[in-house]
Backbone as a chain_set.jsonl record, in Angstrom:
{"seq": "MKPKHPKKLRITEKDFLLANRRAAREEDIDMTKKQKELISRIEAMEARYQEVKRVLGELENNLSILRDYMESGQWQKDFEADEAGLVPQDLPREVLSEDALYNLLAEADEMLASEKE", "coords": {"N": [[28.85, 48.261, -79.383], [31.84, 46.841, -78.467], [32.682, 43.422, -78.49], [33.8, 41.801, -75.591], [36.932, 40.567, -75.316], [38.495, 37.814, -73.924], [41.214, 38.389, -71.791], [44.476, 37.771, -72.785], [46.44, 35.463, -71.158], [49.265, 36.403, -69.719], [52.359, 35.467, -68.758], [54.604, 36.784, -66.706], [58.129, 37.206, -66.288], [58.692, 37.512, -63.62], [56.396, 36.354, -62.402], [56.781, 33.737, -63.265], [59.186, 33.055, -61.99], [58.342, 33.261, -59.328], [56.442, 31.197, -59.226], [58.091, 29.0, -59.675], [59.67, 29.172, -57.38], [57.744, 28.622, -55.417], [57.132, 25.976, -56.078], [59.612, 24.852, -55.616], [59.82, 25.267, -52.855], [57.794, 23.57, -51.972], [58.921, 21.137, -52.729], [61.121, 21.244, -51.052], [59.838, 21.07, -48.585], [58.831, 18.458, -48.748], [61.293, 17.139, -48.924], [62.409, 17.864, -46.5], [60.665, 16.562, -44.784], [61.215, 13.916, -45.503], [63.903, 13.86, -44.791], [63.673, 14.253, -42.041], [62.369, 11.872, -41.332], [64.352, 10.076, -42.087], [66.481, 10.837, -40.393], [65.272, 10.377, -37.919], [64.859, 7.596, -38.046], [67.526, 6.684, -38.243], [68.562, 7.624, -35.812], [67.038, 6.086, -34.01], [67.886, 3.484, -34.67], [70.596, 3.727, -34.116], [70.521, 4.103, -31.343], [69.559, 1.594, -30.553], [71.673, 0.005, -31.501], [73.816, 0.942, -29.906], [72.862, 0.152, -27.383], [72.759, -2.67, -27.63], [75.441, -3.136, -28.089], [76.485, -2.287, -25.62], [75.222, -4.103, -23.875], [76.218, -6.529, -24.864], [78.908, -6.184, -24.259], [78.789, -6.184, -21.462], [77.769, -8.756, -21.151], [79.83, -10.376, -22.216], [81.823, -9.754, -20.357], [80.658, -10.695, -17.947], [80.367, -13.413, -18.61], [83.029, -14.134, -18.832], [83.886, -13.77, -16.18], [82.287, -15.715, -14.893], [83.243, -18.015, -16.198], [85.911, -18.016, -15.362], [85.449, -18.408, -12.628], [84.391, -20.993, -12.618], [86.514, -22.491, -13.741], [88.644, -21.997, -12.052], [88.565, -23.549, -9.817], [87.3, -22.611, -7.618], [84.55, -22.756, -7.859], [84.112, -25.498, -7.491], [84.869, -25.791, -4.808], [82.913, -24.18, -3.587], [80.648, -25.574, -4.327], [81.055, -27.99, -2.956], [80.946, -27.003, -0.333], [78.275, -26.274, -0.248], [77.08, -28.795, -0.528], [77.868, -29.852, 1.876], [76.22, -28.574, 3.573], [76.803, -26.011, 4.385], [75.949, -23.725, 3.194], [73.362, -21.4, 3.348], [69.992, -22.509, 3.064], [68.059, -20.813, 1.976], [69.411, -19.178, 0.266], [69.801, -18.05, -3.002], [71.175, -20.217, -5.386], [71.61, -21.304, -7.912], [73.748, -21.279, -9.59], [75.435, -23.128, -8.528], [74.458, -25.527, -9.286], [75.065, -28.721, -10.674], [75.173, -28.911, -13.504], [74.216, -26.508, -14.511], [75.813, -24.063, -14.729], [77.874, -24.853, -16.483], [76.32, -25.575, -18.748], [75.108, -23.102, -19.307], [77.328, -21.517, -20.016], [78.208, -22.938, -22.264], [75.998, -22.66, -23.948], [76.002, -19.867, -24.289], [78.458, -19.569, -25.599], [77.894, -20.92, -28.004], [75.843, -19.266, -29.012], [77.193, -16.791, -29.328], [79.132, -17.567, -31.167], [77.548, -18.25, -33.388], [76.507, -15.757, -34.015], [78.714, -14.451, -34.996], [79.163, -15.642, -37.406]], "CA": [[29.757, 47.895, -78.34], [32.775, 45.805, -78.877], [32.664, 42.258, -77.607], [34.992, 41.7, -74.742], [37.772, 39.384, -75.529], [39.228, 37.483, -72.702], [42.602, 38.814, -71.835], [45.443, 36.69, -72.901], [47.205, 35.298, -69.934], [50.685, 36.608, -69.967], [53.155, 35.169, -67.579], [55.825, 37.585, -66.684], [59.296, 36.505, -65.739], [58.53, 37.561, -62.165], [55.418, 35.321, -62.056], [57.412, 32.457, -63.534], [60.147, 32.818, -60.909], [57.574, 33.015, -58.109], [55.851, 29.859, -59.324], [59.188, 28.047, -59.486], [60.055, 29.212, -55.969], [56.706, 27.905, -54.689], [57.334, 24.545, -56.343], [60.846, 24.467, -54.93], [59.503, 25.208, -51.427], [57.039, 22.338, -51.755], [59.91, 20.053, -52.774], [61.914, 21.356, -49.818], [59.013, 20.558, -47.495], [58.867, 17.006, -48.886], [62.631, 16.683, -48.599], [62.576, 18.03, -45.065], [59.917, 15.474, -44.162], [61.991, 12.7, -45.739], [65.112, 13.957, -43.982], [63.28, 14.025, -40.645], [62.127, 10.436, -41.206], [65.668, 9.451, -42.182], [67.208, 11.133, -39.158], [64.578, 9.679, -36.841], [65.147, 6.172, -38.177], [68.938, 6.46, -37.923], [68.715, 7.815, -34.365], [66.455, 4.927, -33.331], [68.762, 2.336, -34.898], [71.837, 3.997, -33.385], [70.247, 3.837, -29.928], [69.515, 0.135, -30.402], [73.035, -0.477, -31.709], [74.606, 1.252, -28.716], [72.351, -0.673, -26.292], [73.219, -4.037, -27.851], [76.894, -3.101, -27.883], [76.697, -2.199, -24.173], [74.786, -5.361, -23.27], [77.174, -7.564, -25.244], [80.114, -5.952, -23.465], [78.497, -6.692, -20.115], [77.615, -10.203, -21.256], [81.154, -10.969, -22.363], [82.509, -9.597, -19.085], [80.053, -11.626, -16.986], [80.723, -14.778, -19.017], [84.435, -14.317, -18.477], [83.947, -13.928, -14.72], [81.718, -17.027, -14.571], [84.164, -19.039, -16.706], [87.044, -18.033, -14.423], [84.932, -18.997, -11.378], [84.265, -22.429, -12.812], [87.802, -23.105, -14.059], [89.644, -21.749, -11.002], [88.418, -24.484, -8.716], [86.473, -22.013, -6.567], [83.2, -23.296, -8.009], [84.108, -26.83, -6.868], [84.897, -25.594, -3.347], [81.592, -23.673, -3.186], [79.724, -26.697, -4.515], [81.274, -28.91, -1.837], [80.432, -26.34, 0.871], [76.812, -26.391, -0.322], [76.771, -30.197, -0.268], [78.121, -30.1, 3.305], [75.211, -27.855, 4.351], [77.36, -24.753, 4.888], [75.309, -22.614, 2.483], [71.959, -21.303, 3.778], [69.039, -23.069, 2.109], [67.266, -19.766, 1.316], [70.286, -18.407, -0.623], [69.75, -18.511, -4.402], [72.465, -20.816, -5.727], [71.502, -22.075, -9.152], [75.094, -21.338, -10.152], [76.104, -24.304, -7.98], [73.894, -26.739, -9.886], [76.177, -29.413, -11.333], [75.232, -28.675, -14.952], [73.667, -25.205, -14.918], [76.848, -23.116, -15.154], [78.51, -25.404, -17.685], [75.369, -25.458, -19.855], [74.946, -21.682, -19.629], [78.528, -21.069, -20.741], [78.199, -23.59, -23.581], [74.936, -22.003, -24.734], [76.48, -18.526, -24.637], [79.497, -19.734, -26.621], [77.2, -21.239, -29.264], [75.13, -18.067, -29.474], [78.167, -15.806, -29.789], [79.768, -18.106, -32.381], [76.602, -18.153, -34.51], [76.362, -14.34, -34.358], [79.902, -14.031, -35.723], [79.152, -16.261, -38.741]], "C": [[30.592, 46.708, -78.786], [32.66, 44.622, -77.928], [33.97, 42.198, -76.808], [35.701, 40.403, -75.058], [38.469, 39.067, -74.208], [40.678, 37.903, -72.864], [43.479, 37.597, -71.987], [46.244, 36.664, -71.617], [48.669, 35.413, -70.289], [51.421, 36.352, -68.671], [54.44, 35.969, -67.691], [56.948, 36.74, -66.106], [59.199, 36.442, -64.21], [57.554, 36.479, -61.706], [56.013, 33.925, -62.22], [58.378, 32.092, -62.408], [59.432, 32.525, -59.59], [56.97, 31.609, -58.103], [56.928, 28.793, -59.109], [59.643, 27.998, -58.031], [59.046, 28.443, -55.113], [56.889, 26.395, -54.851], [58.583, 24.048, -55.621], [60.605, 24.351, -53.424], [58.735, 23.934, -51.107], [57.966, 21.128, -51.8], [60.753, 20.053, -51.51], [61.139, 20.8, -48.631], [59.008, 19.04, -47.534], [60.229, 16.46, -48.485], [62.873, 16.799, -47.097], [61.856, 16.91, -44.325], [60.678, 14.158, -44.319], [63.265, 12.701, -44.902], [64.801, 13.709, -42.511], [63.048, 12.546, -40.394], [63.449, 9.671, -41.211], [66.439, 9.614, -40.878], [66.586, 10.38, -37.985], [64.89, 8.187, -36.86], [66.594, 5.866, -37.776], [69.178, 6.623, -36.425], [68.19, 6.608, -33.592], [67.357, 3.697, -33.476], [70.089, 2.504, -34.165], [71.658, 3.712, -31.897], [70.209, 2.333, -29.668], [70.911, -0.465, -30.522], [73.877, -0.266, -30.455], [74.171, 0.39, -27.524], [72.841, -2.112, -26.431], [74.722, -4.124, -27.614], [77.221, -3.086, -26.385], [76.377, -3.532, -23.502], [75.761, -6.486, -23.618], [78.478, -7.422, -24.473], [79.936, -6.476, -22.056], [78.409, -8.215, -20.12], [78.98, -10.876, -21.349], [81.941, -10.877, -21.059], [81.985, -10.59, -18.051], [80.373, -13.082, -17.327], [82.165, -15.094, -18.644], [84.6, -14.553, -16.977], [83.419, -15.3, -14.31], [82.64, -18.162, -15.024], [85.371, -19.163, -15.774], [86.643, -18.694, -13.108], [84.895, -20.514, -11.494], [85.634, -23.094, -12.962], [88.841, -22.955, -12.95], [89.605, -22.776, -9.873], [87.564, -23.923, -7.581], [85.048, -22.534, -6.637], [83.109, -24.647, -7.291], [84.092, -26.711, -5.347], [83.529, -25.123, -2.845], [80.535, -24.77, -3.3], [79.833, -27.658, -3.33], [80.771, -28.31, -0.521], [78.908, -26.427, 0.906], [76.39, -27.819, 0.01], [76.938, -30.533, 1.224], [77.139, -29.349, 4.199], [75.704, -26.531, 4.919], [76.748, -23.515, 4.229], [73.846, -22.575, 2.912], [71.003, -21.77, 2.671], [68.229, -22.0, 1.363], [68.115, -18.877, 0.392], [70.145, -18.919, -2.054], [71.133, -19.026, -4.814], [72.375, -21.725, -6.949], [72.874, -22.246, -9.804], [75.852, -22.571, -9.662], [75.517, -25.617, -8.49], [74.998, -27.393, -10.722], [76.278, -29.106, -12.822], [74.85, -27.259, -15.375], [74.734, -24.249, -15.447], [77.521, -23.585, -16.435], [77.602, -25.221, -18.901], [75.165, -24.007, -20.278], [76.135, -21.171, -20.443], [78.582, -21.676, -22.138], [77.162, -22.936, -24.499], [75.372, -20.606, -25.187], [77.556, -18.601, -25.713], [78.89, -20.031, -27.981], [76.532, -20.02, -29.859], [76.119, -17.047, -30.038], [78.86, -16.28, -31.057], [78.838, -17.97, -33.573], [76.4, -16.705, -34.931], [77.546, -13.844, -35.177], [79.96, -14.572, -37.126], [78.444, -15.427, -39.749]], "O": [[30.115, 45.742, -79.381], [32.553, 44.796, -76.714], [35.057, 42.504, -77.298], [35.124, 39.316, -75.058], [38.953, 39.948, -73.498], [41.271, 37.782, -73.936], [43.243, 36.545, -71.393], [46.658, 37.691, -71.079], [49.218, 34.621, -71.055], [51.133, 36.949, -67.634], [55.224, 35.837, -68.631], [56.715, 35.688, -65.51], [59.577, 35.446, -63.593], [57.83, 35.763, -60.743], [55.769, 33.04, -61.4], [58.386, 30.958, -61.932], [59.852, 31.654, -58.828], [56.992, 30.922, -57.082], [56.688, 27.795, -58.43], [59.963, 26.931, -57.507], [59.426, 27.707, -54.202], [56.808, 25.639, -53.883], [58.596, 22.942, -55.081], [61.128, 23.439, -52.784], [58.992, 23.289, -50.09], [57.819, 20.2, -51.005], [61.065, 18.996, -50.961], [61.712, 20.135, -47.768], [59.16, 18.389, -46.5], [60.319, 15.446, -47.794], [63.482, 15.914, -46.496], [62.378, 16.371, -43.35], [60.773, 13.376, -43.373], [63.661, 11.666, -44.367], [65.562, 13.039, -41.813], [63.473, 12.014, -39.368], [63.638, 8.735, -40.435], [66.979, 8.651, -40.333], [67.299, 9.813, -37.158], [65.152, 7.587, -35.818], [66.852, 4.902, -37.055], [69.92, 5.841, -35.83], [68.818, 6.157, -32.635], [67.564, 2.958, -32.513], [70.643, 1.533, -33.65], [72.546, 3.143, -31.262], [70.763, 1.857, -28.677], [71.288, -1.337, -29.739], [74.566, -1.178, -29.997], [75.012, -0.053, -26.742], [73.289, -2.71, -25.453], [75.21, -5.077, -27.007], [78.125, -3.79, -25.936], [77.143, -4.028, -22.677], [76.093, -7.305, -22.762], [79.084, -8.418, -24.078], [80.824, -7.135, -21.513], [78.907, -8.879, -19.211], [79.248, -11.841, -20.634], [82.649, -11.816, -20.695], [82.765, -11.248, -17.361], [80.622, -13.891, -16.433], [82.474, -16.197, -18.194], [85.359, -15.427, -16.557], [84.026, -15.977, -13.48], [82.798, -19.155, -14.314], [85.8, -20.267, -15.439], [87.42, -19.461, -12.539], [85.314, -21.23, -10.584], [85.881, -24.145, -12.372], [89.815, -23.707, -12.912], [90.531, -22.847, -9.065], [87.151, -24.662, -6.688], [84.404, -22.735, -5.607], [82.146, -24.908, -6.57], [83.378, -27.454, -4.674], [83.04, -25.595, -1.818], [79.639, -24.871, -2.462], [78.822, -28.086, -2.772], [80.229, -29.03, 0.317], [78.32, -26.631, 1.968], [75.434, -28.02, 0.758], [76.235, -31.391, 1.758], [77.198, -29.459, 5.423], [75.09, -25.985, 5.836], [77.001, -22.39, 4.659], [73.157, -23.593, 2.852], [71.194, -21.457, 1.496], [67.764, -22.243, 0.249], [67.596, -17.93, -0.198], [70.349, -20.108, -2.299], [72.139, -18.346, -4.613], [72.998, -22.786, -6.996], [73.127, -23.239, -10.485], [76.805, -23.01, -10.306], [76.019, -26.694, -8.166], [75.769, -26.706, -11.392], [77.387, -29.047, -13.352], [75.14, -26.858, -16.502], [74.559, -23.68, -16.525], [77.716, -22.801, -17.363], [78.05, -24.768, -19.955], [75.062, -23.714, -21.469], [75.958, -20.474, -21.442], [78.96, -20.999, -23.094], [77.424, -22.693, -25.677], [75.137, -20.215, -26.33], [77.567, -17.788, -26.637], [79.312, -19.47, -28.992], [76.636, -19.764, -31.058], [75.895, -16.501, -31.119], [79.147, -15.469, -31.938], [79.284, -17.611, -34.663], [76.142, -16.447, -36.107], [77.4, -12.914, -35.97], [80.7, -14.056, -37.963], [78.351, -15.813, -40.914]]}, "num_chains": 1, "name": "protein.A"}
């Protein structure tokens, strides 16, 4: 009886192409995972960007309104009305504090200036 020789492993072109396709699919899976992570990260940062942009727009608008209130002389009239006891004591009125509005506007100006640098 003849000794059995192990068969030589012959890779056909078809087997070679299949193996390459499998490897390519695995790379595609990795790339898809990386793309998903990329897309997820960009979406999260875009949402934050849009929120900050919205809030800054509101902030700038509110600061402008408060600045106009202070500079128009209306703040002084409201302050004097409060001093005369014409404003109910239970009404929140921190805005009428002699330094609060000025300090808030100055602080906001500093913050916005430092963000632009």
